[in-house]
Short mmCIF file of the C-alpha atoms (twelve columns), coordinates in Angstrom:
data_MODEL
# 
_entry.id   MODEL 
# 
loop_
_atom_site.group_PDB 
_atom_site.id 
_atom_site.type_symbol 
_atom_site.label_atom_id 
_atom_site.label_alt_id 
_atom_site.label_comp_id 
_atom_site.label_asym_id 
_atom_site.label_seq_id 
_atom_site.Cartn_x 
_atom_site.Cartn_y 
_atom_site.Cartn_z 
_atom_site.pdbx_PDB_model_num 
ATOM 1   C CA . MET A 1   54.561 33.553 13.418 1 
ATOM 2   C CA . VAL A 2   50.965 34.532 13.306 1 
ATOM 3   C CA . GLU A 3   48.369 33.933 15.884 1 
ATOM 4   C CA . THR A 4   44.558 33.343 15.293 1 
ATOM 5   C CA . LYS A 5   41.752 34.001 17.483 1 
ATOM 6   C CA . THR A 6   37.980 33.732 16.329 1 
ATOM 7   C CA . GLN A 7   35.086 35.410 17.853 1 
ATOM 8   C CA . GLN A 8   31.286 36.014 16.942 1 
ATOM 9   C CA . ILE A 9   29.939 39.651 17.080 1 
ATOM 10  C CA . GLY A 10  26.314 39.058 16.356 1 
ATOM 11  C CA . ASP A 11  26.206 37.033 13.042 1 
ATOM 12  C CA . VAL A 12  29.635 38.308 11.988 1 
ATOM 13  C CA . THR A 13  32.637 36.103 12.308 1 
ATOM 14  C CA . VAL A 14  35.634 37.843 13.325 1 
ATOM 15  C CA . VAL A 15  39.272 36.331 12.814 1 
ATOM 16  C CA . GLU A 16  42.064 38.334 14.603 1 
ATOM 17  C CA . LEU A 17  45.399 37.655 13.325 1 
ATOM 18  C CA . SER A 18  48.326 38.861 15.465 1 
ATOM 19  C CA . GLY A 19  52.056 38.691 15.036 1 
ATOM 20  C CA . ARG A 20  53.798 38.203 11.688 1 
ATOM 21  C CA . LEU A 21  51.728 36.907 8.537  1 
ATOM 22  C CA . LEU A 22  54.255 35.512 6.357  1 
ATOM 23  C CA . LEU A 23  55.234 32.512 4.084  1 
ATOM 24  C CA . GLY A 24  55.468 29.170 6.187  1 
ATOM 25  C CA . ASN A 25  53.385 26.787 8.228  1 
ATOM 26  C CA . ALA A 26  51.732 29.577 10.381 1 
ATOM 27  C CA . LEU A 27  50.412 31.230 7.088  1 
ATOM 28  C CA . THR A 28  49.015 27.763 6.042  1 
ATOM 29  C CA . TYR A 29  47.373 27.323 9.378  1 
ATOM 30  C CA . ALA A 30  45.648 30.624 9.472  1 
ATOM 31  C CA . GLU A 31  44.462 29.939 5.698  1 
ATOM 32  C CA . ASN A 32  43.119 26.630 6.749  1 
ATOM 33  C CA . ALA A 33  41.455 28.041 9.740  1 
ATOM 34  C CA . ILE A 34  39.569 30.599 7.648  1 
ATOM 35  C CA . ASN A 35  38.734 28.194 4.987  1 
ATOM 36  C CA . ARG A 36  37.062 25.841 7.607  1 
ATOM 37  C CA . LEU A 37  34.824 28.636 8.654  1 
ATOM 38  C CA . ILE A 38  33.702 29.447 5.251  1 
ATOM 39  C CA . ASP A 39  33.246 25.699 4.532  1 
ATOM 40  C CA . GLY A 40  31.390 25.577 7.884  1 
ATOM 41  C CA . GLY A 41  28.730 28.213 6.636  1 
ATOM 42  C CA . THR A 42  30.171 31.369 7.705  1 
ATOM 43  C CA . ARG A 43  29.041 34.337 5.365  1 
ATOM 44  C CA . LYS A 44  29.917 37.375 7.164  1 
ATOM 45  C CA . MET A 45  33.503 37.662 8.185  1 
ATOM 46  C CA . VAL A 46  35.898 40.428 9.362  1 
ATOM 47  C CA . ILE A 47  39.618 39.645 9.246  1 
ATOM 48  C CA . ASP A 48  41.029 41.917 12.119 1 
ATOM 49  C CA . LEU A 49  44.691 43.072 11.573 1 
ATOM 50  C CA . ALA A 50  45.082 45.562 14.371 1 
ATOM 51  C CA . ARG A 51  47.430 43.291 16.007 1 
ATOM 52  C CA . LEU A 52  49.423 42.322 13.034 1 
ATOM 53  C CA . ASP A 53  53.019 43.604 12.915 1 
ATOM 54  C CA . TYR A 54  53.996 42.295 9.334  1 
ATOM 55  C CA . ILE A 55  52.588 40.850 6.198  1 
ATOM 56  C CA . ASP A 56  54.412 39.578 3.161  1 
ATOM 57  C CA . SER A 57  53.148 39.079 -0.273 1 
ATOM 58  C CA . SER A 58  52.337 35.434 0.532  1 
ATOM 59  C CA . GLY A 59  49.951 36.635 3.562  1 
ATOM 60  C CA . LEU A 60  48.513 39.170 1.292  1 
ATOM 61  C CA . GLY A 61  47.797 36.565 -1.502 1 
ATOM 62  C CA . MET A 62  46.135 34.441 1.294  1 
ATOM 63  C CA . LEU A 63  43.747 37.184 2.128  1 
ATOM 64  C CA . ILE A 64  42.808 37.639 -1.636 1 
ATOM 65  C CA . PHE A 65  42.268 33.936 -2.030 1 
ATOM 66  C CA . CYS A 66  39.972 33.757 1.089  1 
ATOM 67  C CA . GLY A 67  38.165 36.777 -0.047 1 
ATOM 68  C CA . GLY A 68  37.374 35.070 -3.381 1 
ATOM 69  C CA . ARG A 69  36.440 31.889 -1.691 1 
ATOM 70  C CA . MET A 70  34.166 33.899 0.534  1 
ATOM 71  C CA . GLU A 71  32.507 35.566 -2.557 1 
ATOM 72  C CA . GLN A 72  32.039 32.257 -4.218 1 
ATOM 73  C CA . SER A 73  30.396 30.908 -1.439 1 
ATOM 74  C CA . GLY A 74  27.797 33.794 -1.363 1 
ATOM 75  C CA . GLY A 75  29.327 35.480 1.586  1 
ATOM 76  C CA . ARG A 76  31.247 38.870 2.285  1 
ATOM 77  C CA . MET A 77  34.610 39.441 3.831  1 
ATOM 78  C CA . ARG A 78  36.147 42.542 5.095  1 
ATOM 79  C CA . VAL A 79  39.561 43.493 6.411  1 
ATOM 80  C CA . ALA A 80  39.775 45.565 9.488  1 
ATOM 81  C CA . GLY A 81  42.566 47.615 11.435 1 
ATOM 82  C CA . ALA A 82  45.566 47.474 9.137  1 
ATOM 83  C CA . SER A 83  47.952 50.121 9.839  1 
ATOM 84  C CA . GLY A 84  51.643 51.032 9.633  1 
ATOM 85  C CA . PRO A 85  53.744 48.547 7.529  1 
ATOM 86  C CA . VAL A 86  50.846 46.312 7.083  1 
ATOM 87  C CA . SER A 87  48.722 48.927 5.735  1 
ATOM 88  C CA . ARG A 88  51.546 50.066 3.446  1 
ATOM 89  C CA . VAL A 89  51.807 46.785 1.904  1 
ATOM 90  C CA . PHE A 90  48.130 46.971 0.904  1 
ATOM 91  C CA . GLU A 91  48.525 50.296 -0.586 1 
ATOM 92  C CA . ILE A 92  51.582 49.493 -2.919 1 
ATOM 93  C CA . ALA A 93  49.695 46.381 -4.029 1 
ATOM 94  C CA . HIS A 94  46.605 48.202 -4.715 1 
ATOM 95  C CA . ALA A 95  44.626 45.617 -2.532 1 
ATOM 96  C CA . ASN A 96  41.697 47.969 -2.321 1 
ATOM 97  C CA . ARG A 97  40.852 46.712 -5.773 1 
ATOM 98  C CA . VAL A 98  39.835 43.038 -4.490 1 
ATOM 99  C CA . LEU A 99  39.500 43.573 -0.733 1 
ATOM 100 C CA . GLN A 100 37.097 45.597 1.326  1 
ATOM 101 C CA . PHE A 101 39.189 47.610 3.980  1 
ATOM 102 C CA . ASP A 102 37.794 49.383 7.207  1 
ATOM 103 C CA . ALA A 103 39.770 51.491 9.739  1 
ATOM 104 C CA . ASP A 104 38.585 49.271 12.778 1 
ATOM 105 C CA . LEU A 105 36.480 46.158 13.855 1 
ATOM 106 C CA . ALA A 106 33.188 48.384 14.582 1 
ATOM 107 C CA . ALA A 107 33.316 49.863 11.190 1 
ATOM 108 C CA . ALA A 108 34.006 46.587 9.552  1 
ATOM 109 C CA . CYS A 109 30.940 44.998 11.486 1 
ATOM 110 C CA . SER A 110 28.605 47.848 10.642 1 
ATOM 111 C CA . GLN A 111 29.243 47.326 6.826  1 
ATOM 112 C CA . LEU A 112 28.303 43.718 7.256  1 
ATOM 113 C CA . SER A 113 24.904 44.483 9.295  1 
ATOM 114 C CA . PRO A 114 21.733 44.755 7.334  1 
ATOM 115 C CA . GLU A 115 21.887 48.709 7.691  1 
ATOM 116 C CA . GLY A 116 25.472 48.623 6.068  1 
ATOM 117 C CA . THR A 117 24.319 46.877 3.083  1 
# 
């Protein structure tokens, strides 16, 4: 099961995902939470995966879909803190072709700041 926590750091909305992001109701809940933020006007978002233990292909697909929605809305989304098995899934899938990754939350936020653009 995945848990979501949202916070603001300046003008960047941070969505922290923790636990296991895999096919099921929890994935749908997390996707809906992110989509509500995008629909509500969020244009700078970081998905913080530092506390995520596991992700499957449906979780990866959800992140790619949300990233595409953010771009279509004129915003930017970055993924931060992926490590271990989660990072390995991204490597195998070559997710860096469609998602922007940063080592940690601070790096991702700085990439979205005016100086980082």
